N, C-alpha and C positions, 0 to 999 in steps of 0.2 A: 529397426528396429526397435531388439528383445526388451522384455518388461524389465530387467535388474539396467542394463542399457537405462532405461527409460529416468528408472529411481536414480541411477546415480550421474543421471544429468542433470536435473535438475532439486539434486540438493546441488549441487559444486555454484551450477548456472544462480539457483542463491544465498548460494553463501558470499557466490561475489558480485551480485547485490549488496552483498551486507555494507558489504569495502564504502560500499559512495557513504551510506551510514555513521562510517567510522573514518576517514575523509572530513566529512563536514562536522565533525564532532572534534578534533582535531585545529580545524579554523581559531577552538572556539586560542589554543593562544598566540593570535599574529591579530585578535580584533578585541579592542577590551569593550565594544558596546554596539551592537543594534541599531536602528534606527526601527522607534512604529512603522516606519512607511519604507524601504529596507523589508525589513521583517517581512510582511506584510506584502511584497510582491513577489517574497522569495516560496511565499510557502502558496498563493495562487501559482507561480508557477511549476512545481510540483504537484497541481492539482491540472493541473492541466495533462502534464505528463501521463498523469493516473487517471485522467479521464480519457485520453485518447486511448491507452494502454485497454481499457474495459470495455471502448468498440474493439480496438479496432485485432485484441489481439487475444478477444473473452467472450467477447457475446460474440463476431461474427459465424469464430472456432462449435461457437456450440452451436449455435443454427442448425451451422454447416452439418454437423454432425446429426446433431437431430435428427436434420430431411437427413437425411439417408440412410439414419440404421427405422424412421420409423414409418420411410418411404410415403413421404406427405409435409410441405412447404410449412400446412400448417401450426403440426404437427409441433417439427423446429422450432414454429417463435413461439407458436406457447408451452415447451420442456424450457424454452430460454427464458420466459415471463415468469413462468410458475418458479427455476432454480435464483433471477437474483431474488425476487420474493421473497426465498427463504431465506435467500444469504443478508438482505438487507432484516429482515422480521428477527436473524438469530444477534447480528449482531445491534439490535436498538437492544437485546432483553438483556448481553450485555454488558452494555451501557447503562441501563437501570434497572441491573440489581451488584453492579461493580464498581468501591467504590473508586472515580482514577478525579485528576481533579485538570483544566481546564489553563490555557498558560494566558488568558485573558481571561474567560468569565469566571473562571474560577470554577469550584468544584463541584459537580454529582453527581450522582448513586447516591446507592446509601450511606445512611451516613456508618463514619466507626473510628471512636478520638482513639482506638489503642493501633490508628495507622499513624506512621508519623509517614511529614507534610514527600519527604523525600520518597514515599513507594509509590503515592499516588503520584509524585509526576510516573515513575516506573510503569507505575501499570497502565496507567494511561500510553505513553510511546511502543507501550506491549501492543495492547489493543489497535493501533495504531501500522508493527509494521508488522503484525500474528498477518493475516488479509492480504500482503500483497507478499512477504511471501512466500503463503499460499496462491499464489493466480501465478506464481515462476514457476514453480513446478505444478502447477497443471495445463500452463500450457502446450510442457513436452506432453501432450495427449496423443496418443496417437503415432507416437515417432512423432511429428511437428522440429521437427531441431530448428531450423529455423524463426519463425512465431513463438518460441521458450525463451530462444537468445532475444529475438526484441527487445518480448516481454520482457526479462529479464536486463539488457543497458538501462531499457526506458526507465526501471523501480532503478536499479546503482546511481542514472543518473540523477533523479527525482528526489534521493533518499539525503542526495551530498547538501541538498537545500535548505534542508531538513534536522541533519542531523546539529549546521550549526547552527541553524533557532535556536533548537532546544538544551545544544550543549549552553549557549550566552543567553538565555533567557534562566536557565538555572541557574549557571556565576547570575545574574542579575539580582537575583534571589536570595545568595550574601556562598552562595559553596564555594570550594576552588576552583581552578580552574584546572584540578589535573581533576579531580572527586565529575568537576562534572562536565568530563572530555568523558573519561572514566567509565560514567553512566550510561551517556549519549553509545560512545560503544559497542556495551554490554547491548542497548534497547536492539540493535541488529540483528544481535548476533539469533534471534528467535527467528530469524526468516529464514535461515538455514533449515532451521525446521518445520516451519508449516511448507518452505519445496519439498522439505522430505516427506513428509504428513503429505500433502499434492498427487507426489510420482506415485508414490504407491497408489492411492483411492481412487489413479484412473488406470493402473498399466496395465495389470490383472483382469478389467470387468470394459469393455468396449461403453457397455451398456451405461456407465457410469461418467461420457466421461460429458456429455452436455452439459448435464448436470452441475457437473463439477466446474467443468468452465460456468456457466448463467453463474452460481453460489457463488465465486471468489471474485464474481463482476457486485455481485449484489453487494457485495461483502462491501468492497471497492466503492463503488457509484454511495450507498452508505457514510463513508468517512466523509469524503472531500463533501456531501452536503450535513450531513449534521456536525464534523467537525471544524472545516478547510474553512469555503470560505464563510459564514461563521464570525471566524474568527478574523480574519483578516477584509467584514464587509462592516464592520461598526466602529473604524478609526476613524472615517470620514478617510480611506484610503483606499472605496473606493470601483474607479477607474483606473489607478495601475493593476489593483488588483485584482479587474478586471480586465486588463490589457494583457497578460502576466502569462491569465492560464488561459486563455487565450492565446498565445505563445508557446508556452507549452505545449501544451493541444495541435497547433504542425510542428513542430519539431520531432513529435511523438509520435507525429502520424505519415513525417519523411520519416526517421527510422526505422518504423515498420516497413513503408515502401520499400524503401532500401533494399536492407536485409531481409525482408522480403522473396 
C-alpha cells in the first residue's frame, strides 16, 4: 500500500467515522430529552469503545512497530510510553489554554468573555473529536488496512451516542433542534481533518509510526480520563457508567478481533 493510498484511506475512513456523529446528532429530532442516567450510560459506552481502540488499535501496533524498528522489546515499549505521555500532555496543555465548556461541570480553561457560549461548546466538541480522527488516520500506518478499518468502525459507533448526547445537551440549554443538530454534525467534520493529518504524518516516514500511534493513544486516554469519566461519575450513576464502559470495551475488542 503506497503512501498516497494510505492518505486517501485514512481520510475516507475518518470521514465515514464522522457519519456516526451526524446520525447521533439527527436523533435530536426524535428525542425530547435524555435522562441523566441514560446520557451517562451512553457516554460511558462510547468511552469504553475508545479505551479498547486505544489499546488494541493504537498501543499494541505502536509497540510492535517500535520493537521492529529499534530491534528491541524494551525500546518499543519505551517509545510507546513516551508517545502516550506526549499526546496526553499536549491535550492537557490545550485544555488549559483554550476556553471550552463541559456539559456538566461547566467552564474550563482560560477566561474569555468575548466568546459566546455556543462557541465554548463547539470548541469542547472539537477538542474531543479531533484526536479521534487523528487516531483513525494513524491507524492505517504501514498499510494496515484491517487495523484502520476496525478503528474507524469502532470510533464511528461510539460517535453515535456522543452526537446524540451533545445535540440533546445543546437543545436543553435553549438551542433549537435544527441548530443543535447542525452544530453536532459540524463537530464531527473535524475528524476527517484529523484523519488526513494523521495519515500524512505516517505515510512517508516509518520512523514516525510508533510515535504517531502512541501519541493518538495518549490523546484519547486523556479525553477518557479527563472528560468522560468525571462527567459520568458525578451524578450518582457510577454503576451504570462503569458497566457501560466495560460493555463498550468488550464490543470494540470483539470488533477488532473479528475485523483484524
